[in-house]
C-alpha positions in Angstrom: 116.6 155.1 138.8 116.6 153.5 135.4 118.8 155.7 133.1 117.3 156.1 129.6 118.9 157.4 126.4 116.4 158.8 123.9 117.6 158.4 120.3 115.3 160.3 117.9 116.3 162.6 115.0 113.1 164.7 115.0 113.7 167.4 117.7 110.0 167.7 118.4 109.5 164.0 118.9 112.7 163.8 120.9 111.5 166.4 123.3 108.1 164.6 123.6 109.8 161.3 124.4 112.0 163.0 127.0 109.0 164.5 128.7 107.2 161.2 128.6 110.0 159.3 130.2 110.5 162.0 132.9 106.8 161.6 133.9 107.3 157.9 134.8 108.4 157.2 138.3 111.7 155.3 138.6 113.1 156.6 135.2 115.4 159.4 134.4 116.7 160.7 131.0 120.4 160.3 130.8 120.6 162.1 127.4 119.0 162.8 124.1 120.8 162.3 120.8 119.7 162.5 117.2 121.8 160.0 115.2 123.1 156.5 115.4 126.7 157.5 115.8 125.8 159.8 118.7 123.9 157.0 120.3 126.9 154.6 120.2 129.3 157.3 121.5 127.0 158.2 124.3 126.6 154.6 125.4 130.4 154.2 125.4 130.9 157.3 127.6 127.9 157.2 130.0 126.1 154.5 132.0 122.7 153.8 130.3 120.2 151.1 131.3 117.7 151.5 128.5 117.7 153.0 125.0 114.5 154.3 123.3 115.7 153.9 119.8 114.2 155.3 116.6 114.9 153.0 113.7 115.1 155.5 110.9 118.0 157.7 111.7 119.8 160.2 109.3 123.1 158.3 109.3 122.1 154.6 109.8 119.3 152.2 110.8 118.5 151.5 114.4 119.2 147.8 113.9 122.8 148.8 112.9 123.1 150.7 116.2 121.9 147.6 118.1 124.4 145.4 116.3 127.3 147.8 117.0 126.5 148.0 120.7 126.3 144.2 121.0 129.6 143.8 119.0 131.2 146.0 121.5 129.9 144.0 124.4 127.4 146.6 125.5 124.3 144.7 126.9 122.1 147.8 127.3 118.4 147.0 126.8 116.6 148.6 123.8 113.0 149.5 123.1 112.5 150.1 119.4 110.4 153.2 118.8 109.4 153.2 115.1 106.6 153.0 112.6 108.3 150.1 110.8 105.6 147.4 110.5 107.5 145.0 108.2 107.7 141.5 109.8 111.3 141.2 108.6 112.2 144.2 110.6 110.4 142.9 113.7 112.3 139.6 113.4 115.6 141.3 113.0 114.8 143.5 116.0 114.3 140.4 118.2 117.5 138.9 116.9 119.4 142.1 117.7 118.2 142.0 121.3 115.3 144.5 121.3 113.3 143.8 124.4 110.1 145.7 123.3 108.8 147.1 120.1 106.7 150.3 120.2 104.9 151.5 117.1 104.5 155.2 116.3 102.3 157.0 116.8 101.8 156.2 120.4 100.4 157.9 123.5 102.0 158.6 126.8 99.9 155.9 128.4 101.3 153.3 126.0 104.9 154.3 126.6 104.3 154.4 130.3 103.0 150.8 130.3 106.0 149.7 128.3 108.4 151.3 130.7 106.6 150.0 133.8 106.6 146.5 132.3 110.3 146.8 131.7 110.9 148.0 135.3 109.1 145.0 136.6 111.2 142.7 134.5 114.4 144.3 135.7 113.2 143.9 139.3 112.4 140.2 138.7 115.9 139.4 137.3 118.0 141.6 139.6 118.5 139.1 142.3 121.3 136.5 142.2 120.9 132.7 142.4 118.8 130.4 140.4 115.2 130.4 139.2 112.7 128.0 140.7 111.7 126.4 137.5 110.2 127.0 134.0 107.1 128.7 135.4 109.2 131.4 137.1 111.1 132.1 133.9 107.9 132.3 132.0 106.5 134.8 134.5 109.6 137.0 134.3 109.5 137.1 130.5 105.8 137.7 130.5 106.3 141.0 132.4 107.8 142.4 129.2 104.7 141.5 127.1 101.8 142.4 129.4 100.4 145.4 131.2 98.3 145.7 134.4 95.7 148.0 132.9 94.4 149.1 129.6 96.1 152.1 128.1 93.0 153.6 126.5 90.0 155.1 128.3 87.0 152.9 128.8 85.0 152.5 125.6 87.9 153.3 123.2 89.5 150.6 121.0 93.0 150.4 119.7 91.7 149.4 116.3 89.7 152.6 115.9 92.5 154.7 117.3 94.9 153.2 114.7 92.4 153.8 111.9 91.9 157.4 112.8 95.6 158.0 113.3 96.3 156.5 109.9 93.8 158.8 108.2 95.5 161.9 109.9 98.9 160.6 108.9 97.9 160.1 105.3 96.4 163.6 105.1 99.6 165.0 106.6 101.6 163.3 103.8 99.4 164.7 101.1 96.9 161.9 101.0 95.4 161.3 97.5 96.8 162.7 94.3 94.7 165.9 94.7 96.5 166.5 98.0 93.3 166.5 100.0 93.7 163.2 101.9 91.5 160.2 102.1 88.6 162.2 103.6 88.7 164.7 100.7 88.5 167.6 103.2 92.1 168.3 104.4 93.8 171.7 104.7 97.0 172.4 102.8 98.9 171.4 105.9 96.9 168.1 106.4 94.3 169.3 108.9 91.0 167.4 108.9 87.7 168.0 110.5 85.9 165.4 112.7 83.3 165.0 110.0 86.0 164.2 107.3 87.7 161.7 109.6 84.3 160.1 110.4 83.6 159.7 106.7 87.0 158.3 106.0 86.9 155.7 108.8 83.2 154.9 108.8 82.6 155.9 112.4 80.1 158.3 113.8 81.2 162.0 113.9 80.9 162.1 117.7 83.1 159.0 117.9 85.7 160.5 115.6 85.8 163.7 117.6 86.4 161.8 120.8 89.4 159.9 119.4 90.7 163.1 117.8 90.5 164.9 121.1 92.3 162.0 122.7 95.1 162.2 120.1 95.3 166.0 120.7 95.4 165.7 124.4 98.3 163.2 124.2 100.4 165.3 121.8 99.8 163.2 118.7 97.6 165.7 116.9 97.3 169.5 116.8 94.0 171.4 117.1 93.5 174.5 115.0 90.5 176.6 114.1 89.4 176.7 110.5 87.5 179.9 109.4 85.6 178.8 106.3 82.5 180.9 106.6 80.0 182.7 108.8 79.7 181.4 112.4 81.9 179.5 114.7 85.2 178.2 113.2 85.5 174.5 112.6 88.2 172.6 114.5 90.7 170.8 112.3 93.2 168.2 113.5 96.6 167.6 112.1 98.9 164.7 112.8 102.0 165.7 114.8 104.2 162.6 114.5 106.1 161.7 111.4 106.3 158.2 109.8 109.7 157.2 111.0 
């Protein structure tokens, strides 16, 4: 079993990441901590193979955690779990020994693919001896960057999912100056209807609803009824993950 330490300061997100890891065969959660200092102490005291590391922690940056571990001679592998899209951060993560970079928000299927790719890589380098040549090295490293199957259901695109996720995240943050989000139809807590999301992203309403239901089914959005008048209540969707 591959022992995983989950490092995430948001308790709700931490519980979700723990549950995700426990659903993947061959992986077990060694512990869950909520700060950089706790992460370093845990890795000193317990055997850990892999760290799922949030970068924006209350006491330090995830990159500082990586550097501390490396300075102490700890070679534990790290998967960054963050919304940081700055190329400088990505470059620094590679320099610090991060083996994979997972952007929030993400679905269980995306994390599962990352973990399974990592497991294949570990299996490929576990044996002793020498590699047969450059092609074998390339194949080993490629297992960290590729997956055997698409994460999204047939007919869904990552670009559209990202766009809809961004609209929900913006609404949850307050959106425009009037506090109603880019779609102009957000609740006080950031909830948006499929029609509002469709207008904000330029997709059909039925398409927006399909993606919103996918986000809700994967724990990245919350459904809630909105009673605005006579008749059946309208379903509103609210982003669940934070920008960290």
